[in-house]
C-alpha positions in Angstrom: -10.3 9.0 -12.4 -11.9 6.9 -15.1 -14.3 9.5 -16.3 -12.5 12.7 -15.2 -14.9 13.7 -12.5 -12.6 13.1 -9.5 -12.5 16.3 -7.5 -9.1 17.9 -7.1 -9.7 18.2 -3.4 -10.3 14.4 -3.1 -7.2 13.7 -5.1 -5.0 16.1 -3.1 -6.4 14.6 0.1 -5.6 11.1 -1.2 -2.0 12.2 -1.9 -1.5 13.7 1.5 -3.1 10.7 3.3 -1.1 8.2 1.2 2.1 10.1 2.1 1.3 9.8 5.8 0.2 6.2 5.4 3.4 5.2 3.6 5.6 6.6 6.4 3.9 4.2 8.8 3.5 1.4 6.4 7.3 1.1 6.1 7.3 0.1 9.8 5.6 -3.2 8.9 8.7 -4.1 6.8 10.9 -3.4 9.8 8.8 -5.8 11.9 9.2 -8.3 9.0 13.0 -8.0 9.2 13.0 -8.7 12.9 11.0 -11.9 12.2 13.0 -13.0 9.2 15.0 -16.2 9.7 16.8 -16.3 6.4 18.6 -13.8 4.3 16.0 -14.4 1.5 13.3 -13.2 3.9 15.4 -10.2 4.9 15.8 -9.3 1.2 12.1 -9.5 0.7 11.4 -6.9 3.3 14.3 -4.7 2.1 12.9 -4.9 -1.5 9.5 -4.0 -0.2 10.8 -1.0 1.6 13.0 0.1 -1.3 10.1 -0.3 -3.7 7.8 1.8 -1.6 10.3 4.5 -0.9 11.8 4.8 -4.4 9.1 3.9 -6.8 5.9 5.1 -5.1 7.5 8.3 -3.8 8.5 9.9 -7.1 5.1 10.3 -8.7 3.4 11.1 -5.4 5.9 13.8 -4.6 5.5 15.4 -8.1 1.7 15.6 -7.6 2.2 17.1 -4.2 4.5 19.7 -5.6 1.9 20.6 -8.2 -0.4 21.4 -5.3 2.2 23.6 -3.6 2.8 20.9 -0.9 6.0 19.5 0.3 6.3 16.2 2.1 8.1 17.8 5.0 5.2 20.3 5.4 2.5 17.6 5.7 4.3 15.2 8.1 2.8 16.9 11.1 -0.8 16.3 9.9 -2.6 13.5 11.7 -3.6 10.3 10.0 -7.3 10.0 9.5 -9.1 7.4 11.7 -9.5 4.9 8.8 -5.8 5.0 8.1 -4.8 4.8 11.7 -7.1 1.8 12.2 -5.6 0.1 9.1 -2.0 0.7 10.1 -2.7 -0.4 13.7 -4.1 -3.6 12.3 -1.1 -4.3 10.1 1.5 -3.3 12.7 -0.2 -5.4 15.3 -0.3 -8.4 13.0 3.4 -8.0 12.1 4.4 -7.4 15.7 2.5 -10.2 17.4 2.7 -12.7 14.6 4.9 -15.8 14.8 7.0 -14.8 11.7 7.2 -13.8 8.1 3.8 -15.2 7.0 1.8 -12.8 9.3 3.9 -9.8 8.2 3.3 -10.6 4.5 -0.4 -11.2 5.0 -0.6 -7.8 6.7 1.2 -5.8 3.9 0.1 -7.6 0.8 -3.5 -6.5 0.5 -2.4 -2.9 -0.1 0.2 -3.8 -2.7 -1.9 -6.4 -4.5 -5.1 -4.3 -4.6 -3.3 -1.3 -6.1 -1.9 -3.4 -8.9 -5.3 -5.1 -9.5 -7.3 -1.9 -9.4 -5.1 0.2 -11.6 -4.7 -2.6 -14.2 -8.5 -3.0 -14.3 -8.9 0.8 -14.7 -6.4 0.9 -17.5 -8.0 -2.1 -19.3 -11.5 -0.5 -19.0 -10.4 3.0 -20.0 -7.0 3.0 -21.8 -7.3 6.7 -22.4 -6.9 7.3 -18.6 -3.1 7.1 -19.2 -3.3 10.3 -21.1 -5.1 12.2 -18.4 -3.8 14.2 -15.4 -3.8 10.9 -13.4 -1.9 8.9 -16.1 1.4 8.9 -14.2 -0.2 7.4 -11.1 -2.2 4.9 -13.1 0.9 3.7 -15.0 3.0 3.4 -11.8 0.6 0.8 -10.5 -0.6 -0.8 -13.7 2.8 -1.1 -15.3 4.9 -4.2 -15.8 7.4 -3.3 -13.1 4.8 -3.1 -10.4 3.1 -6.2 -11.6 6.4 -8.2 -11.5 7.2 -6.9 -8.0 3.7 -7.9 -6.8 4.1 -11.4 -8.3 7.5 -11.8 -6.6 6.1 -10.8 -3.3 3.1 -13.0 -3.7 5.4 -16.0 -4.5 7.4 -15.2 -1.3 4.1 -15.1 0.7 3.0 -18.4 -0.8 6.3 -20.0 0.2 6.1 -18.4 3.7 2.6 -19.8 4.2 3.3 -23.3 2.9 3.2 -25.9 5.6 1.7 -23.7 8.3 -0.4 -25.4 11.0 -4.1 -25.2 10.3 -4.5 -22.7 13.2 -1.7 -20.4 12.0 -3.0 -20.6 8.4 -6.4 -19.6 9.7 -4.8 -16.6 11.5 -3.0 -15.6 8.4 -6.2 -15.7 6.3 -7.9 -13.6 9.0 -5.1 -11.1 8.8 -5.3 -10.9 5.1 -9.1 -10.5 5.1 -9.0 -7.8 7.9 -6.3 -5.8 6.1 -8.2 -6.1 2.8 -11.3 -4.7 4.5 -9.2 -1.8 5.9 -7.9 -1.2 2.4 -11.4 -0.8 1.1 -12.2 1.6 4.0 -9.1 3.6 3.0 -10.4 4.1 -0.5 -13.9 5.0 0.7 -12.3 7.5 3.1 -10.6 9.2 0.2 -13.9 10.1 -1.3 -14.2 12.8 1.4 -11.6 15.5 1.2 -9.4 16.4 4.2 -10.2 19.8 5.7 -6.8 20.6 7.1 -4.8 21.1 3.9 
């Protein structure tokens, strides 16, 4: 993206995989809602789901359309193994965790890393905003996404305050494991899908 050499096949594959991933990612927020003990916690998961479905969808769907793909047409495609492993890790953490803290530790690495990566990209190469990928970059590097990430991180900080040492260690392990899966997701996207 930064220097304009990203192959179209890799980008198209990323868009397809991200669409499939986001469908499953939303289920983590559903688990979060089942673990919520306050209306504030419920609103956090509702805001996460709304943000993903409303904000992230628009740009991604436009790009898919440019490739002649519709979201409905790709829903039958399988997740790649790296995505499936990542989602299984997050869903398991949210499902088996004691409460809100585990759910947030599972879903935050994805959100926070996108903001950080695209902000760094824009800082290093401001001209990227004027390229084909500009809309995607600005979605994640913009002030709206940054403000949302800060709010969710504050909610996570509150949810993790006062945890027992054992539970805090489990939450750190969840965050680390999901961060590693996030890295594998990006690495996977360097190899195009062969089924689109």
